[in-house]
C-alpha positions in Angstrom: 163.2 29.5 123.5 162.9 33.3 123.3 166.0 35.2 124.3 168.1 32.1 124.2 168.2 30.8 120.7 168.5 34.3 119.3 171.7 34.8 121.2 173.3 31.5 120.2 173.7 31.9 116.4 177.1 30.9 115.2 176.9 32.8 111.9 176.1 36.1 113.8 178.9 35.3 116.3 181.4 34.9 113.4 180.5 38.3 112.0 181.0 40.0 115.4 184.4 38.3 115.9 185.4 39.5 112.4 184.5 43.0 113.3 186.4 42.9 116.6 189.7 42.7 114.7 189.2 46.1 113.2 189.1 47.7 116.6 192.3 46.3 118.1 195.5 48.1 117.4 197.3 47.3 120.7 197.1 44.9 123.7 193.9 45.4 125.6 192.8 44.0 129.0 189.1 43.6 129.6 187.7 42.4 132.9 184.3 40.7 133.4 182.9 41.6 136.8 180.4 38.7 137.1 180.9 35.1 137.9 178.1 34.1 135.5 179.9 35.9 132.8 183.1 34.0 133.7 181.4 30.7 133.4 179.6 31.6 130.1 182.9 32.8 128.6 184.6 29.5 129.4 181.7 27.3 128.5 181.2 28.8 125.1 184.9 29.2 124.3 184.7 32.9 123.9 188.3 33.5 124.9 189.5 31.4 122.0 187.5 33.5 119.5 189.0 36.9 120.5 192.0 38.5 118.9 195.3 37.4 120.6 195.9 41.0 121.7 192.6 41.0 123.8 193.0 39.5 127.3 190.0 38.6 129.4 190.5 38.9 133.2 188.1 37.5 135.8 187.2 40.0 138.6 185.6 39.8 142.0 182.2 38.9 140.7 181.5 35.7 142.7 179.8 36.5 146.0 180.8 33.2 147.5 184.5 33.8 146.5 184.8 37.3 148.0 183.2 36.4 151.4 186.0 36.8 153.9 187.1 33.9 156.2 186.2 36.1 159.2 182.5 36.1 158.1 182.5 32.4 157.3 184.0 31.7 160.8 181.1 33.7 162.3 178.5 31.6 160.4 180.1 28.4 161.5 180.2 29.6 165.1 176.5 30.4 165.0 175.7 27.1 163.5 177.4 25.4 166.4 175.2 27.1 169.0 172.7 24.6 170.4 169.1 25.2 169.1 170.1 27.2 166.1 169.2 26.3 162.5 171.6 27.9 160.1 170.3 28.3 156.5 172.6 29.1 153.6 172.8 29.0 149.9 174.4 25.8 148.6 177.7 27.1 147.4 178.6 28.4 150.9 178.2 24.9 152.3 181.6 23.6 151.1 183.7 26.8 151.3 186.7 26.2 153.6 186.9 28.8 156.4 189.8 29.3 158.8 189.5 25.9 160.6 186.4 24.2 159.3 183.4 24.6 156.9 179.7 24.6 157.2 179.7 21.1 155.7 182.1 19.9 158.4 180.0 21.6 161.1 176.9 19.8 159.9 178.8 16.5 159.9 179.7 17.2 163.6 176.0 17.7 164.5 175.2 21.3 163.6 171.8 21.9 162.0 172.8 23.5 158.7 170.2 23.5 155.9 170.6 24.5 152.2 168.0 26.8 150.7 167.3 28.2 147.3 166.0 31.6 148.6 165.7 33.5 151.8 161.9 32.8 151.7 162.8 29.1 152.2 164.7 30.1 155.4 161.7 32.1 156.5 159.5 29.0 156.0 161.9 27.0 158.1 161.4 29.6 160.9 157.6 29.3 160.6 157.8 25.5 160.8 160.1 25.6 163.8 158.8 28.3 166.2 160.8 26.8 169.1 164.1 27.1 167.2 166.2 30.1 166.2 166.7 30.3 162.4 169.7 32.3 161.1 170.1 33.0 157.4 173.7 33.5 156.2 172.9 36.4 153.8 175.5 36.4 151.1 175.2 38.2 147.8 175.5 41.3 145.7 172.8 43.9 144.9 171.0 41.1 143.1 169.9 39.1 146.2 169.9 41.9 148.8 166.4 43.2 147.8 164.9 39.7 148.2 166.5 39.4 151.7 165.2 42.8 152.6 161.7 41.6 151.7 162.1 38.6 153.9 162.9 40.9 156.8 159.9 43.0 156.1 157.7 39.9 155.8 159.1 38.5 159.1 158.3 41.8 160.8 154.8 41.9 159.3 154.0 38.3 160.5 155.7 38.8 163.9 158.2 35.9 163.2 160.5 36.4 166.2 162.8 33.4 165.6 164.3 34.6 162.3 167.5 36.6 161.9 170.3 37.1 159.4 174.1 37.6 159.1 174.4 40.2 156.5 177.6 39.9 154.4 176.2 41.6 151.3 178.6 43.3 149.0 178.2 46.3 146.6 179.9 46.0 143.2 180.7 49.6 142.2 183.0 50.3 145.3 184.9 47.0 144.5 185.5 48.2 140.9 186.8 51.5 142.3 189.2 49.6 144.7 190.5 47.6 141.7 191.2 50.8 139.7 192.8 52.5 142.7 195.0 49.5 143.4 196.6 49.8 139.9 197.9 46.2 140.1 196.8 45.4 136.6 195.9 47.7 133.7 192.2 47.5 132.9 191.0 49.1 129.7 187.4 48.0 129.9 184.9 46.4 132.2 182.2 44.0 131.1 179.7 44.9 133.8 177.4 42.4 135.5 174.0 41.9 134.0 172.2 40.6 137.1 173.5 43.4 139.4 172.7 46.0 136.8 169.1 44.9 136.5 168.8 46.2 140.1 171.1 49.3 140.2 171.0 50.3 136.6 173.9 52.0 134.8 174.3 55.3 136.6 176.4 53.9 139.6 179.1 53.0 137.1 179.4 56.4 135.4 182.4 57.3 137.7 184.5 54.7 135.9 184.7 56.3 132.4 184.3 59.8 134.0 187.0 59.5 136.6 189.3 56.7 135.3 188.9 56.9 131.5 187.9 53.2 131.4 185.3 51.8 128.9 182.2 50.0 130.3 179.5 47.8 128.8 176.7 46.0 130.5 176.1 42.6 128.9 173.7 39.7 129.2 174.9 36.1 129.6 174.4 34.4 126.2 177.3 34.1 123.8 176.1 36.9 121.5 175.4 39.1 124.6 179.0 38.8 125.7 180.6 39.2 122.3 178.4 42.2 121.7 179.5 43.7 125.0 183.2 43.1 124.1 182.6 44.8 120.7 181.2 47.8 122.5 184.3 48.0 124.7 186.8 47.7 121.9 184.9 50.2 119.8 184.9 52.7 122.7 188.7 52.2 123.2 189.4 52.5 119.5 187.4 55.7 119.2 188.8 57.2 122.4 185.2 57.9 123.7 184.6 55.8 126.8 181.2 55.6 128.5 178.8 53.2 130.0 176.8 51.4 127.3 173.9 49.1 128.0 174.0 46.0 125.8 171.5 44.1 127.9 168.6 46.4 127.2 166.0 43.6 127.5 166.7 43.6 131.3 168.6 46.8 132.3 167.5 50.4 132.4 169.7 53.4 133.3 167.7 53.9 136.5 167.6 50.2 137.5 164.7 48.8 139.4 163.4 51.6 141.7 161.1 49.2 143.7 163.9 46.8 144.4 166.3 49.6 145.4 163.6 51.1 147.7 163.1 47.8 149.5 166.8 47.2 149.8 167.6 50.6 151.3 164.5 50.6 153.5 166.0 47.7 155.4 169.8 48.1 154.8 172.2 50.9 155.0 175.7 51.1 153.5 178.7 50.2 155.6 182.4 49.2 155.1 182.9 45.5 154.3 185.8 43.1 154.1 186.4 41.4 150.7 188.6 38.4 150.2 191.6 39.5 148.3 190.7 43.2 148.5 190.6 43.8 152.2 188.2 46.3 153.8 186.5 48.5 151.1 184.7 51.6 152.4 181.0 51.8 151.7 180.9 48.4 150.0 178.6 46.4 152.3 175.1 46.5 153.7 174.0 46.2 157.3 170.6 46.3 158.8 169.3 49.7 159.7 168.6 50.5 163.4 164.9 49.9 163.0 165.6 46.3 161.9 168.6 45.4 164.1 166.4 43.0 166.0 166.9 40.7 163.0 170.7 40.9 163.3 172.0 37.6 164.4 175.3 39.1 165.5 173.4 41.3 167.9 171.1 38.5 169.0 173.8 36.0 169.8 177.1 36.4 171.4 179.7 35.0 168.9 183.4 35.2 169.5 185.8 33.7 166.9 189.6 33.4 166.9 191.5 35.6 164.3 190.9 34.3 160.8 193.5 32.2 159.0 194.2 31.8 155.2 195.8 28.9 153.5 199.4 30.2 152.8 199.6 28.8 149.3 196.1 29.7 148.1 196.1 32.5 145.5 192.4 33.0 145.4 192.7 36.7 146.4 195.0 37.4 143.5 192.7 35.6 141.1 189.8 37.8 142.3 191.9 40.9 141.6 192.8 39.8 138.1 196.5 39.7 139.1 197.0 36.0 138.3 195.1 33.2 136.6 194.0 30.0 138.3 196.7 27.7 136.7 199.4 30.0 138.2 198.3 28.9 141.7 200.5 26.0 142.9 197.4 24.3 144.4 195.3 24.4 141.2 194.1 21.0 140.0 196.6 19.4 142.3 195.8 19.8 146.0 192.8 22.0 145.1 189.9 20.5 143.1 186.1 20.9 143.1 185.9 17.7 145.1 188.5 18.8 147.7 188.6 22.6 147.4 191.1 24.6 149.4 190.0 28.1 148.1 186.5 29.4 147.5 187.2 30.1 143.8 187.2 26.3 143.3 183.9 25.8 145.2 181.4 28.1 143.6 180.0 27.3 140.1 180.8 31.0 139.4 184.4 30.8 140.7 187.2 31.4 138.2 189.1 28.4 139.4 186.1 26.1 139.1 185.3 27.4 135.6 189.0 27.0 134.5 189.1 23.5 135.9 185.9 22.4 134.2 186.3 24.0 130.8 190.1 24.5 130.5 192.0 27.6 129.5 191.6 29.9 126.5 
């Protein structure tokens, strides 16, 4: 299959791995900022191929994992309002919130439905005009344009029983927060391919320019990732850091102008709370005033108690790259994919879930 088989050639991978050794003269920390990268790195055993002096850290690249308990609590409270259908992506269904989960709410009678896209949620609203349909809008810049389009379509069709809870997150401000936090030294970022197809490479240019950290945008096949790692190590060795695009079959410097236009037509930038990172300025998206009629939090009166976190869960530290999943006292003991305590064990893109399924380096 085109763009798959070409990027899974063992002989080519071996040549790249051999070249990597020439670039490494000191310990180097690289962070992948994408949950799909994390899963692919584990699935294909890429960590085991790298020189021992190269450490791969998993960052806050899983939208399910970084969703704060306060936002999850609001979604559950909305689902429990009589007459509401709450639609959500599948991974959010099992994530433990402060006191419950959407799965438990459904078991207790709430009408919670799993969808593959926001257009599915819009179709539920069309089919149930007597019910209010709320979509729990979770995701990064990758999904935000599609949700914006659903709002525009609902407006065009006059669908008045559709609204969303926007907990979208923007990746570049989170990277800045990680760098400003200085909890762990990061020499290079393997930047997310999906997000970058939308925003391009320009929003990342502050990273090498302001922090002197290497950047490479990579795809998701083994050779994509190894090629991205080679770009990072070469930049570090040469002392000439920049943003390189290794995923040229999908990413342009300017991104996708149409998707960005749709996204910022409906949404505006706001502060947002991230699990493990706290409130990050200008890192979220909320509906613009013209579309606030589709804001479920404005449409319905929802009050929730202060959020709570499990005292032993170290998901926040995992998301910041400060610790690895096996260092959490709950990992693979009390916390498993079947009985998750933290969101990093729920999502298929979560670091804990990937580590649990595929093992360590």
